[in-house]
DSSP file (Angstrom, degrees, kcal/mol; ACC not computed):
  #  RESIDUE AA STRUCTURE BP1 BP2  ACC     N-H-->O    O-->H-N    N-H-->O    O-->H-N    TCO  KAPPA ALPHA  PHI   PSI    X-CA   Y-CA   Z-CA
    1    1 A G              0   0    0      0, 0.0     3,-0.0     0, 0.0     0, 0.0   0.000 360.0 360.0 360.0-172.6   75.0  121.4   57.0
    2    2 A K        -     0   0    0      1,-0.1     2,-0.1     6,-0.0     0, 0.0  -0.547 360.0 -96.8 -86.9 152.4   72.3  123.0   59.0
    3    3 A P        -     0   0    0      0, 0.0     2,-1.6     0, 0.0     5,-0.1  -0.460  34.8-120.6 -68.5 144.3   71.7  126.7   59.1
    4    4 A L        +     0   0    0     -2,-0.1     3,-0.0     4,-0.1    -2,-0.0  -0.574  54.7 150.0 -89.1  75.9   73.4  128.4   62.0
    5    5 A T     >  -     0   0    0     -2,-1.6     4,-2.6     1,-0.1     5,-0.3  -0.672  61.1-109.5 -99.6 160.8   70.3  130.0   63.7
    6    6 A P  H  > S+     0   0    0      0, 0.0     4,-2.2     0, 0.0     5,-0.2   0.878 120.3  51.9 -56.0 -36.8   70.0  130.6   67.4
    7    7 A Q  H  > S+     0   0    0      2,-0.2     4,-2.4     1,-0.2     5,-0.2   0.913 110.6  45.9 -67.4 -42.8   67.5  127.8   67.6
    8    8 A S  H  > S+     0   0    0      2,-0.2     4,-2.3     1,-0.2    -1,-0.2   0.886 113.0  50.3 -69.8 -37.0   69.7  125.2   65.8
    9    9 A L  H  X S+     0   0    0     -4,-2.6     4,-2.4     2,-0.2    -2,-0.2   0.911 112.2  47.6 -64.3 -41.7   72.7  126.2   67.9
   10   10 A Y  H  X S+     0   0    0     -4,-2.2     4,-2.6    -5,-0.3    -2,-0.2   0.915 111.3  50.3 -65.6 -42.4   70.7  125.8   71.1
   11   11 A A  H  X S+     0   0    0     -4,-2.4     4,-2.3     2,-0.2    -2,-0.2   0.900 111.4  49.3 -61.9 -41.1   69.3  122.4   69.9
   12   12 A F  H  X S+     0   0    0     -4,-2.3     4,-2.4     2,-0.2    -2,-0.2   0.921 111.1  49.9 -63.3 -43.9   72.9  121.3   69.2
   13   13 A F  H  X S+     0   0    0     -4,-2.4     4,-2.3     2,-0.2    -2,-0.2   0.931 111.5  47.6 -60.3 -47.3   74.0  122.4   72.6
   14   14 A V  H  X S+     0   0    0     -4,-2.6     4,-2.4     1,-0.2    -1,-0.2   0.907 112.1  50.1 -61.9 -42.9   71.2  120.6   74.4
   15   15 A E  H  X S+     0   0    0     -4,-2.3     4,-1.9     1,-0.2    -1,-0.2   0.903 110.3  49.7 -64.3 -41.4   71.9  117.4   72.4
   16   16 A Q  H  X S+     0   0    0     -4,-2.4     4,-2.3     2,-0.2     5,-0.3   0.891 110.5  50.8 -64.4 -39.6   75.6  117.5   73.2
   17   17 A C  H  X S+     0   0    0     -4,-2.3     4,-2.5     1,-0.2    -2,-0.2   0.925 109.3  50.6 -62.6 -44.8   74.8  118.0   76.9
   18   18 A R  H  < S+     0   0    0     -4,-2.4    -1,-0.2     1,-0.2    -2,-0.2   0.877 117.4  40.0 -61.1 -37.4   72.5  115.0   76.8
   19   19 A Q  H  < S+     0   0    0     -4,-1.9    -1,-0.2    -5,-0.2    -2,-0.2   0.822 130.4  22.5 -81.3 -31.4   75.1  112.8   75.2
   20   20 A N  H  < S+     0   0    0     -4,-2.3     2,-0.5    -5,-0.2    -3,-0.2   0.593  90.4 100.0-119.1 -13.8   78.2  114.0   77.1
   21   21 A L     <  +     0   0    0     -4,-2.5     2,-0.4    -5,-0.3    -4,-0.0  -0.672  43.8 176.2 -85.2 124.4   77.3  115.5   80.4
   22   22 A H        -     0   0    0     -2,-0.5     2,-0.4     2,-0.0    -3,-0.0  -0.984  11.5-158.2-126.4 137.9   77.8  113.2   83.4
   23   23 A L        -     0   0    0     -2,-0.4     2,-0.5     2,-0.0    -2,-0.0  -0.904   5.1-156.0-116.2 144.3   77.3  114.1   87.0
   24   24 A V        -     0   0    0     -2,-0.4     2,-0.5     2,-0.0    -2,-0.0  -0.984  11.8-174.2-117.8 122.3   78.6  112.5   90.1
   25   25 A I        -     0   0    0     -2,-0.5     2,-0.5     2,-0.0    -2,-0.0  -0.973   6.3-161.5-117.9 123.3   76.7  113.0   93.3
   26   26 A C        +     0   0    0     -2,-0.5     2,-0.4     2,-0.0    -2,-0.0  -0.915  16.7 166.6-109.5 126.3   78.2  111.7   96.5
   27   27 A M        -     0   0    0     -2,-0.5    -2,-0.0     7,-0.0     0, 0.0  -0.993  33.2-125.3-137.0 144.1   75.9  111.2   99.5
   28   28 A S        -     0   0    0     -2,-0.4     6,-0.2     1,-0.1    -2,-0.0  -0.710  11.7-145.1 -85.0 137.9   76.4  109.4  102.8
   29   29 A P        +     0   0    0      0, 0.0     2,-0.3     0, 0.0     6,-0.1   0.463  66.4 113.3 -79.9   1.3   73.7  106.8  103.5
   30   30 A V  S    S-     0   0    0      4,-0.1     4,-0.4    79,-0.1     3,-0.2  -0.546  70.2  -2.2 -78.4 134.0   74.0  107.7  107.2
   31   31 A G  S  > S-     0   0    0     -2,-0.3     4,-0.7     1,-0.2     3,-0.2  -0.167  97.0 -61.1  87.0-176.2   71.0  109.4  108.9
   32   32 A N  H  > S+     0   0    0      1,-0.2     4,-2.7     2,-0.2     5,-0.2   0.669 114.1  78.7 -83.2 -18.6   67.6  110.6  107.8
   33   33 A A  H  > S+     0   0    0     -3,-0.2     4,-2.3     1,-0.2    -1,-0.2   0.908  95.1  47.4 -60.4 -43.0   68.9  113.1  105.2
   34   34 A F  H  > S+     0   0    0     -4,-0.4     4,-2.1    -3,-0.2    -1,-0.2   0.940 113.6  47.2 -63.0 -47.8   69.7  110.5  102.6
   35   35 A R  H  X S+     0   0    0     -4,-0.7     4,-1.8     1,-0.2    -2,-0.2   0.889 112.1  51.1 -61.3 -40.0   66.3  108.8  103.1
   36   36 A E  H  X S+     0   0    0     -4,-2.7     4,-2.5     2,-0.2    -1,-0.2   0.897 108.2  51.5 -66.5 -40.7   64.5  112.2  102.9
   37   37 A R  H  X S+     0   0    0     -4,-2.3     4,-2.6     1,-0.2    -1,-0.2   0.907 109.0  50.9 -62.2 -40.9   66.3  113.1   99.7
   38   38 A L  H  < S+     0   0    0     -4,-2.1    -1,-0.2     1,-0.2    -2,-0.2   0.866 111.0  48.8 -66.2 -34.4   65.3  109.8   98.1
   39   39 A R  H  < S+     0   0    0     -4,-1.8    -2,-0.2    -5,-0.2    -1,-0.2   0.921 115.9  42.6 -68.0 -43.2   61.7  110.5   99.1
   40   40 A K  H  < S+     0   0    0     -4,-2.5    -2,-0.2     1,-0.3    -1,-0.2   0.834 126.1  32.4 -72.4 -32.5   61.7  114.0   97.7
   41   41 A F    ><  +     0   0    0     -4,-2.6     3,-2.3    -5,-0.2     4,-0.3  -0.678  63.3 172.6-128.5  76.8   63.6  113.1   94.5
   42   42 A P  T >> S+     0   0    0      0, 0.0     4,-2.4     0, 0.0     3,-1.6   0.729  73.7  73.8 -60.8 -21.1   62.6  109.6   93.4
   43   43 A S  H 3> S+     0   0    0      1,-0.3     4,-2.2     2,-0.2    -5,-0.1   0.712  79.8  74.0 -67.0 -16.8   64.5  110.1   90.2
   44   44 A L  H <4 S+     0   0    0     -3,-2.3    -1,-0.3    -7,-0.2    -6,-0.1   0.816 111.8  27.4 -61.0 -28.6   67.7  109.7   92.2
   45   45 A V  H <4 S+     0   0    0     -3,-1.6     3,-0.5    -4,-0.3    -2,-0.2   0.832 126.6  44.6 -96.3 -43.6   66.9  106.1   92.4
   46   46 A N  H  < S+     0   0    0     -4,-2.4    -3,-0.2     1,-0.2    -2,-0.2   0.800 121.9  32.1 -75.7 -30.7   64.9  105.6   89.1
   47   47 A C  S  < S+     0   0    0     -4,-2.2     2,-0.3    -5,-0.2    -1,-0.2   0.130 109.0  66.9-118.9  20.0   67.1  107.5   86.7
   48   48 A T  S    S-     0   0    0     -3,-0.5     2,-0.6    -4,-0.1    -4,-0.0  -0.858  73.4-118.0-134.1 168.4   70.6  107.0   88.0
   49   49 A T        -     0   0    0     -2,-0.3     2,-0.6     2,-0.0    -3,-0.1  -0.957  30.2-152.2-106.3 123.6   73.2  104.4   88.5
   50   50 A I        -     0   0    0     -2,-0.6     2,-0.7    -5,-0.1    -5,-0.0  -0.859   5.0-161.1-102.0 123.8   74.1  104.0   92.2
   51   51 A D        -     0   0    0     -2,-0.6     2,-0.7     3,-0.0    -2,-0.0  -0.908   4.4-162.5-101.6 110.2   77.6  102.8   93.1
   52   52 A W        -     0   0    0     -2,-0.7     2,-0.3     1,-0.0    -2,-0.0  -0.838  22.2-130.0 -89.5 121.5   77.6  101.4   96.6
   53   53 A F        -     0   0    0     -2,-0.7     3,-0.1     1,-0.1     2,-0.0  -0.538  20.4-129.1 -76.2 134.3   81.2  101.3   97.6
   54   54 A S        -     0   0    0     -2,-0.3    -1,-0.1     1,-0.2    -3,-0.0  -0.267  36.8 -77.6 -78.0 168.9   82.3   98.0   99.0
   55   55 A E        -     0   0    0      1,-0.1    -1,-0.2    57,-0.0    57,-0.1  -0.288  49.1-107.6 -67.9 150.8   84.1   97.7  102.3
   56   56 A W        -     0   0    0     -3,-0.1    -1,-0.1     1,-0.1     2,-0.0  -0.559  33.7-117.7 -76.8 139.1   87.8   98.5  102.5
   57   57 A P    >>  -     0   0    0      0, 0.0     4,-2.1     0, 0.0     3,-0.6  -0.325  30.2-103.3 -71.5 163.4   90.2   95.5  102.8
   58   58 A A  H 3> S+     0   0    0      1,-0.2     4,-2.5     2,-0.2     5,-0.2   0.868 120.0  53.8 -56.8 -41.7   92.3   95.3  106.0
   59   59 A D  H 3> S+     0   0    0      1,-0.2     4,-2.1     2,-0.2    -1,-0.2   0.843 108.2  50.3 -67.2 -30.5   95.5   96.4  104.2
   60   60 A A  H <> S+     0   0    0     -3,-0.6     4,-2.6     2,-0.2     5,-0.2   0.911 110.2  49.8 -70.1 -42.3   93.8   99.5  102.9
   61   61 A L  H  X S+     0   0    0     -4,-2.1     4,-2.3     1,-0.2    -2,-0.2   0.923 112.8  47.6 -59.4 -44.1   92.5  100.4  106.4
   62   62 A K  H  X S+     0   0    0     -4,-2.5     4,-2.5     2,-0.2    -2,-0.2   0.911 111.5  50.2 -63.4 -44.1   96.0   99.9  107.8
   63   63 A S  H  X S+     0   0    0     -4,-2.1     4,-2.3     2,-0.2    -2,-0.2   0.904 111.1  48.2 -63.0 -43.1   97.5  102.0  105.0
   64   64 A V  H  X S+     0   0    0     -4,-2.6     4,-2.6     2,-0.2     5,-0.2   0.917 112.0  49.5 -64.8 -43.3   95.1  104.9  105.6
   65   65 A A  H  X S+     0   0    0     -4,-2.3     4,-2.2    -5,-0.2    -2,-0.2   0.921 110.7  50.8 -60.7 -43.3   95.7  104.7  109.4
   66   66 A S  H  X S+     0   0    0     -4,-2.5     4,-0.5     1,-0.2    -2,-0.2   0.913 111.7  47.3 -60.6 -43.9   99.5  104.8  108.8
   67   67 A R  H >< S+     0   0    0     -4,-2.3     3,-0.7     1,-0.2     4,-0.2   0.919 115.3  43.9 -66.3 -43.2   99.2  107.8  106.5
   68   68 A F  H 3< S+     0   0    0     -4,-2.6     3,-0.4     1,-0.2    -1,-0.2   0.801 116.6  46.6 -73.6 -27.7   96.9  109.8  108.9
   69   69 A L  H >< S+     0   0    0     -4,-2.2     3,-1.4    -5,-0.2    -1,-0.2   0.396  80.9  98.0 -95.3   3.6   99.0  109.0  112.0
   70   70 A H  T << S+     0   0    0     -3,-0.7    -1,-0.2    -4,-0.5    -2,-0.1   0.770  82.9  53.3 -64.4 -23.1  102.4  109.7  110.5
   71   71 A V  T 3  S+     0   0    0     -3,-0.4     2,-0.4    -4,-0.2    -1,-0.3   0.596  90.0  93.7 -85.7 -10.7  102.4  113.2  112.1
   72   72 A V  S <  S-     0   0    0     -3,-1.4     2,-0.4    -4,-0.1    -3,-0.0  -0.666  76.6-128.9 -85.6 134.1  101.6  111.8  115.6
   73   73 A E        -     0   0    0     -2,-0.4     2,-0.3     2,-0.0    -2,-0.1  -0.682  28.6-177.5 -84.8 132.5  104.7  111.1  117.8
   74   74 A F        -     0   0    0     -2,-0.4     3,-0.1     1,-0.1     4,-0.0  -0.867  37.7-116.2-123.0 160.0  104.9  107.7  119.4
   75   75 A D  S    S-     0   0    0     -2,-0.3     2,-0.3     1,-0.2    -1,-0.1   0.887  92.1 -16.1 -62.0 -39.7  107.5  106.2  121.8
   76   76 A N  S  > S-     0   0    0      1,-0.1     4,-1.9    -3,-0.0     3,-0.2  -0.951  71.4 -94.6-157.4 173.1  108.6  103.6  119.2
   77   77 A D  H  > S+     0   0    0     -2,-0.3     4,-2.7     1,-0.2     5,-0.2   0.805 118.3  61.2 -67.0 -30.2  107.6  101.9  116.0
   78   78 A E  H  > S+     0   0    0      2,-0.2     4,-2.0     1,-0.2    -1,-0.2   0.919 106.5  45.5 -63.4 -42.8  106.0   99.0  117.8
   79   79 A T  H  > S+     0   0    0      2,-0.2     4,-2.4    -3,-0.2    -2,-0.2   0.916 111.9  52.4 -65.4 -43.3  103.5  101.4  119.5
   80   80 A R  H  X S+     0   0    0     -4,-1.9     4,-2.4     1,-0.2    -2,-0.2   0.936 111.0  46.8 -57.9 -47.8  102.8  103.1  116.2
   81   81 A N  H  X S+     0   0    0     -4,-2.7     4,-2.5     1,-0.2    -1,-0.2   0.879 111.1  52.0 -63.4 -38.0  102.1   99.7  114.5
   82   82 A A  H  X S+     0   0    0     -4,-2.0     4,-2.2     2,-0.2    -1,-0.2   0.901 110.4  48.0 -65.7 -40.7   99.8   98.7  117.4
   83   83 A V  H  X S+     0   0    0     -4,-2.4     4,-2.2     2,-0.2    -2,-0.2   0.914 112.0  49.5 -66.8 -42.5   97.8  101.9  117.2
   84   84 A E  H  X S+     0   0    0     -4,-2.4     4,-1.8     1,-0.2    -2,-0.2   0.918 111.6  49.3 -61.1 -43.0   97.4  101.5  113.4
   85   85 A D  H  X S+     0   0    0     -4,-2.5     4,-2.6     1,-0.2    -2,-0.2   0.895 109.0  52.7 -62.8 -39.7   96.3   97.9  113.9
   86   86 A M  H  X S+     0   0    0     -4,-2.2     4,-3.0     2,-0.2    -1,-0.2   0.881 105.6  53.6 -66.3 -37.6   93.8   99.0  116.5
   87   87 A C  H  X S+     0   0    0     -4,-2.2     4,-2.0     2,-0.2    -1,-0.2   0.935 111.7  46.3 -59.0 -44.9   92.2  101.6  114.2
   88   88 A M  H  X S+     0   0    0     -4,-1.8     4,-2.3     1,-0.2    -2,-0.2   0.923 113.8  47.7 -62.3 -46.0   91.8   98.9  111.7
   89   89 A V  H  X S+     0   0    0     -4,-2.6     4,-2.8     1,-0.2     5,-0.2   0.893 108.6  54.8 -65.2 -40.8   90.3   96.4  114.2
   90   90 A F  H  X S+     0   0    0     -4,-3.0     4,-2.4     1,-0.2    -1,-0.2   0.945 111.4  44.5 -56.8 -48.5   87.9   99.1  115.6
   91   91 A H  H  X S+     0   0    0     -4,-2.0     4,-2.2     1,-0.2    -2,-0.2   0.919 114.3  48.1 -65.7 -43.4   86.5   99.7  112.2
   92   92 A Q  H  X S+     0   0    0     -4,-2.3     4,-2.1     1,-0.2    -1,-0.2   0.895 112.0  50.4 -63.6 -39.2   86.2   96.0  111.3
   93   93 A T  H  X S+     0   0    0     -4,-2.8     4,-2.7     2,-0.2    -2,-0.2   0.909 109.1  50.8 -65.4 -42.3   84.5   95.3  114.6
   94   94 A V  H  X S+     0   0    0     -4,-2.4     4,-2.5    -5,-0.2    -1,-0.2   0.903 108.8  52.7 -62.5 -40.3   82.0   98.1  114.1
   95   95 A R  H  X S+     0   0    0     -4,-2.2     4,-1.8     2,-0.2    -1,-0.2   0.920 111.2  45.9 -60.5 -44.1   81.2   96.7  110.7
   96   96 A H  H  X S+     0   0    0     -4,-2.1     4,-2.1     1,-0.2    -2,-0.2   0.903 113.3  49.1 -66.8 -40.5   80.6   93.2  112.1
   97   97 A L  H  X S+     0   0    0     -4,-2.7     4,-2.7     2,-0.2    -2,-0.2   0.866 107.7  55.1 -66.1 -35.4   78.5   94.7  114.9
   98   98 A A  H  X S+     0   0    0     -4,-2.5     4,-2.2     2,-0.2    -1,-0.2   0.889 107.5  50.1 -64.0 -38.3   76.5   96.7  112.4
   99   99 A Y  H  X S+     0   0    0     -4,-1.8     4,-2.4     2,-0.2    -2,-0.2   0.928 111.9  46.9 -64.2 -44.9   75.7   93.5  110.6
  100  100 A D  H  X S+     0   0    0     -4,-2.1     4,-2.3     1,-0.2     5,-0.2   0.894 110.2  54.2 -62.2 -40.1   74.6   91.8  113.8
  101  101 A F  H  X S+     0   0    0     -4,-2.7     4,-2.7     1,-0.2     6,-0.6   0.912 110.5  45.9 -60.3 -44.7   72.5   94.9  114.6
  102  102 A Y  H  X S+     0   0    0     -4,-2.2     4,-2.3     1,-0.2    -2,-0.2   0.921 111.5  51.9 -65.2 -43.4   70.7   94.7  111.3
  103  103 A R  H  < S+     0   0    0     -4,-2.4    -2,-0.2     1,-0.2    -1,-0.2   0.882 118.8  35.9 -61.4 -38.8   70.1   91.0  111.6
  104  104 A E  H  < S+     0   0    0     -4,-2.3    -2,-0.2    -5,-0.2    -1,-0.2   0.888 134.7  19.4 -83.7 -40.7   68.6   91.3  115.0
  105  105 A L  H  < S-     0   0    0     -4,-2.7    -3,-0.2    -5,-0.2    -2,-0.2   0.457  91.3-125.5-113.5  -2.7   66.7   94.6  114.7
  106  106 A Q  S  < S+     0   0    0     -4,-2.3     2,-0.4    -5,-0.4    -4,-0.2   0.841  70.1 126.2  57.8  34.8   66.3   95.1  111.0
  107  107 A R        -     0   0    0     -6,-0.6     2,-0.3    -9,-0.1    -1,-0.2  -0.978  56.2-128.6-124.6 138.0   67.9   98.6  111.3
  108  108 A H        -     0   0    0     -2,-0.4     2,-0.4    -3,-0.1    -9,-0.1  -0.599  21.3-179.4 -86.5 143.0   70.9   99.7  109.3
  109  109 A Y        -     0   0    0     -2,-0.3     2,-0.6   -11,-0.2    -7,-0.1  -0.974  19.9-146.4-133.2 127.4   74.0  101.3  110.8
  110  110 A Y        -     0   0    0     -2,-0.4     2,-0.9   -81,-0.0   -15,-0.1  -0.840  12.3-165.8-102.8 122.0   76.6  102.3  108.2
  111  111 A A        +     0   0    0     -2,-0.6   -16,-0.0   -16,-0.1    -2,-0.0  -0.845  31.6 180.0 -98.7  93.0   80.4  102.0  109.0
  112  112 A T     >  -     0   0    0     -2,-0.9     4,-1.8     1,-0.1     5,-0.1  -0.414  45.6-106.4 -95.5 165.7   81.6  104.1  106.1
  113  113 A P  H  > S+     0   0    0      0, 0.0     4,-2.4     0, 0.0     5,-0.2   0.864 122.4  57.1 -56.1 -35.0   85.0  105.2  105.0
  114  114 A T  H  > S+     0   0    0      1,-0.2     4,-2.3     2,-0.2     5,-0.2   0.911 104.4  50.0 -63.4 -41.8   84.1  108.6  106.3
  115  115 A S  H  > S+     0   0    0      1,-0.2     4,-1.8     2,-0.2    -1,-0.2   0.854 109.7  52.5 -66.1 -32.1   83.4  107.3  109.8
  116  116 A Y  H  X S+     0   0    0     -4,-1.8     4,-1.9     2,-0.2    -2,-0.2   0.925 109.4  48.0 -66.8 -44.7   86.8  105.5  109.6
  117  117 A L  H  X S+     0   0    0     -4,-2.4     4,-2.2     1,-0.2    -2,-0.2   0.881 110.0  52.9 -64.0 -37.2   88.6  108.7  108.8
  118  118 A E  H  < S+     0   0    0     -4,-2.3    -1,-0.2     1,-0.2    -2,-0.2   0.879 106.3  54.1 -64.4 -37.5   86.7  110.5  111.6
  119  119 A L  H  < S+     0   0    0     -4,-1.8    -2,-0.2     1,-0.2    -1,-0.2   0.928 111.1  45.1 -60.0 -45.4   87.9  107.8  114.0
  120  120 A I  H  <        0   0    0     -4,-1.9    -2,-0.2     1,-0.3    -1,-0.2   0.886 360.0 360.0 -69.1 -39.1   91.5  108.4  113.0
  121  121 A Q     <        0   0    0     -4,-2.2    -1,-0.3    -5,-0.2    -2,-0.2   0.509 360.0 360.0 -74.6 360.0   91.4  112.2  113.1
C-alpha cells in the first residue's frame, strides 16, 4: 500500500468525498430569489442535475387535503369531502390559470406543492 502520511490521508479523504458525497439542495422557483441565485452561482445550472418535480395527480392532492384537514371539525362527512375536493380544484384551477398566464404574457407563475400546503393550512 501507500505510506500513511498526512498528505496521502488527506488525498484519500478528498478522493472519497469526490466519489461519494452527494448534496441535495431544494429551492422554490417562486420569486426573484431563485433567479438571483442562478445569476450569482451559474454552476447551480452548469454543474448539477436539476429535478423539476412534476405536478401532483388529483388523488394525491385529495389525499394531502384529507390528511391536513383531519383535525378540522365538520358537520358531516359530506361537507368534509366537499372541502377536500375544493382544495384540490382550487390548486388545479390555479395551475391551469398559470399556464394561460404564461401563454398570454410570457411570465411564469408557479403553483407548487408548497403553495398547495399553504392553501390548506
